C-alpha positions in Angstrom: -21.8 -0.5 53.2 -19.6 2.5 53.1 -19.9 4.3 49.8 -18.7 7.6 51.1 -14.9 7.5 51.3 -14.7 6.1 54.8 -10.9 6.3 54.9 -10.9 10.0 54.1 -13.6 10.6 56.7 -11.6 8.7 59.3 -8.5 10.8 58.5 -10.5 14.0 58.8 -11.9 12.9 62.2 -8.4 12.0 63.4 -7.1 15.4 62.4 -10.0 17.3 63.9 -10.1 15.3 67.1 -6.5 14.3 67.9 -7.5 13.1 71.4 -10.0 10.6 70.0 -9.0 7.0 70.1 -9.0 5.0 66.9 -12.2 3.3 67.9 -13.9 6.6 68.7 -12.7 8.1 65.4 -14.0 5.1 63.6 -17.4 5.4 65.3 -17.6 9.1 64.4 -16.5 8.4 60.8 -19.2 5.7 60.5 -21.9 8.0 61.8 -20.8 10.8 59.4 -20.7 8.3 56.5 -24.2 6.9 57.3 -25.6 10.5 57.5 -24.1 11.4 54.1 -25.4 8.2 52.6 -28.9 8.9 53.9 -28.7 12.4 52.4 -27.6 10.9 49.1 -30.5 8.4 49.1 -33.0 11.1 50.0 -31.7 13.4 47.2 -31.8 10.5 44.7 -35.4 9.7 45.7 -36.5 13.3 45.4 -34.8 13.6 42.0 -36.6 10.4 40.9 -39.9 12.0 41.8 -40.6 9.7 44.8 -42.9 11.9 46.8 -44.4 9.1 48.9 -41.9 9.4 51.8 -42.2 13.2 51.7 -46.0 13.1 51.8 -45.9 10.6 54.7 -43.9 13.1 56.7 -46.1 16.0 55.7 -49.2 14.0 56.6 -48.0 13.6 60.2 -47.2 17.3 60.4 -50.6 18.2 59.0 -52.4 15.9 61.5 -50.5 17.7 64.3 -51.5 21.1 63.0 -55.2 20.0 62.8 -55.0 18.7 66.3 -53.3 21.9 67.6 -55.9 24.2 65.9 -59.1 22.2 66.4 -58.3 20.2 69.6 -59.3 17.0 67.8 -57.1 14.1 66.5 -57.4 13.2 62.9 -55.9 10.5 60.7 -55.0 12.0 57.4 -55.6 9.3 54.7 -52.9 8.5 52.2 -55.3 9.6 49.4 -55.7 13.1 50.9 -54.7 16.0 48.7 -51.0 16.8 49.0 -51.4 20.5 48.4 -51.7 22.3 51.7 -54.7 24.5 51.1 -56.8 21.7 49.6 -56.0 19.4 52.5 -56.9 22.2 55.0 -60.2 22.6 53.2 -61.0 18.9 53.8 -59.6 18.6 57.3 -63.2 18.4 58.8 -63.7 15.2 56.8 -60.6 13.4 58.1 
Protein backbone atom coordinates (compact mmCIF):
# COMPACT_ATOMS: atom_id res chain seq x y z
CA UNK A 1 0.00 0.00 0.00
CA UNK A 2 1.99 2.94 -1.25
CA UNK A 3 0.32 6.18 -0.26
CA UNK A 4 3.48 8.22 -0.52
CA UNK A 5 3.98 9.08 -4.22
CA UNK A 6 6.01 5.98 -5.09
CA UNK A 7 6.69 7.05 -8.65
CA UNK A 8 8.15 10.38 -7.50
CA UNK A 9 10.34 8.58 -4.97
CA UNK A 10 11.48 6.10 -7.62
CA UNK A 11 12.42 8.96 -9.95
CA UNK A 12 14.32 10.71 -7.15
CA UNK A 13 16.23 7.51 -6.36
CA UNK A 14 17.10 6.96 -10.01
CA UNK A 15 18.37 10.55 -10.26
CA UNK A 16 20.41 10.38 -7.06
CA UNK A 17 21.82 6.90 -7.71
CA UNK A 18 22.26 6.63 -11.47
CA UNK A 19 24.26 3.39 -11.17
CA UNK A 20 21.39 1.61 -9.41
CA UNK A 21 19.43 -0.92 -11.41
CA UNK A 22 15.69 -0.51 -11.69
CA UNK A 23 15.18 -3.28 -9.14
CA UNK A 24 17.61 -1.67 -6.68
CA UNK A 25 15.97 1.72 -7.14
CA UNK A 26 12.54 0.18 -6.60
CA UNK A 27 13.74 -1.48 -3.39
CA UNK A 28 15.16 1.81 -2.10
CA UNK A 29 11.98 3.68 -3.07
CA UNK A 30 9.88 1.04 -1.33
CA UNK A 31 11.92 1.35 1.87
CA UNK A 32 11.72 5.15 1.81
CA UNK A 33 7.96 5.04 1.17
CA UNK A 34 7.45 2.58 4.04
CA UNK A 35 9.50 4.76 6.38
CA UNK A 36 7.54 7.88 5.44
CA UNK A 37 4.28 5.99 5.90
CA UNK A 38 5.37 4.81 9.35
CA UNK A 39 6.20 8.39 10.29
CA UNK A 40 2.78 9.55 9.06
CA UNK A 41 1.02 6.86 11.09
CA UNK A 42 3.04 7.74 14.21
CA UNK A 43 2.29 11.44 13.79
CA UNK A 44 -1.41 10.74 13.31
CA UNK A 45 -1.50 8.52 16.39
CA UNK A 46 0.22 11.16 18.46
CA UNK A 47 -2.14 13.85 17.17
CA UNK A 48 -5.10 11.65 18.12
CA UNK A 49 -3.76 11.41 21.66
CA UNK A 50 -2.82 7.73 21.40
CA UNK A 51 -0.21 7.58 24.15
CA UNK A 52 -0.31 3.79 24.63
CA UNK A 53 2.43 3.02 22.11
CA UNK A 54 4.61 5.82 23.45
CA UNK A 55 4.11 4.68 27.05
CA UNK A 56 5.02 1.11 26.09
CA UNK A 57 8.34 2.34 24.68
CA UNK A 58 9.00 4.52 27.71
CA UNK A 59 8.17 1.66 30.08
CA UNK A 60 10.95 -0.44 28.52
CA UNK A 61 13.41 2.44 28.80
CA UNK A 62 12.39 3.08 32.40
CA UNK A 63 12.84 -0.61 33.28
CA UNK A 64 16.32 -0.45 31.75
CA UNK A 65 17.21 2.60 33.81
CA UNK A 66 15.99 0.97 37.01
CA UNK A 67 18.09 -2.10 36.22
CA UNK A 68 21.15 0.03 35.46
CA UNK A 69 20.89 2.07 38.65
CA UNK A 70 19.71 -0.58 41.13
CA UNK A 71 21.17 -3.77 39.61
CA UNK A 72 17.78 -5.46 39.71
CA UNK A 73 15.33 -6.25 36.96
CA UNK A 74 11.82 -4.89 37.20
CA UNK A 75 8.68 -5.26 35.17
CA UNK A 76 6.98 -1.89 34.92
CA UNK A 77 3.22 -2.47 34.95
CA UNK A 78 0.98 -0.84 32.37
CA UNK A 79 -0.86 0.99 35.13
CA UNK A 80 2.35 2.60 36.43
CA UNK A 81 2.38 6.40 36.43
CA UNK A 82 3.46 7.81 33.09
CA UNK A 83 5.13 10.88 34.60
CA UNK A 84 8.82 10.15 35.14
CA UNK A 85 9.26 11.43 38.69
CA UNK A 86 6.19 9.63 39.99
CA UNK A 87 7.27 6.39 38.34
CA UNK A 88 10.77 6.77 39.81
CA UNK A 89 9.27 7.23 43.26
CA UNK A 90 7.46 3.91 42.93
CA UNK A 91 10.29 1.96 41.30
CA UNK A 92 10.93 0.01 44.51
CA UNK A 93 7.40 -1.44 44.25
CA UNK A 94 7.74 -2.75 40.69
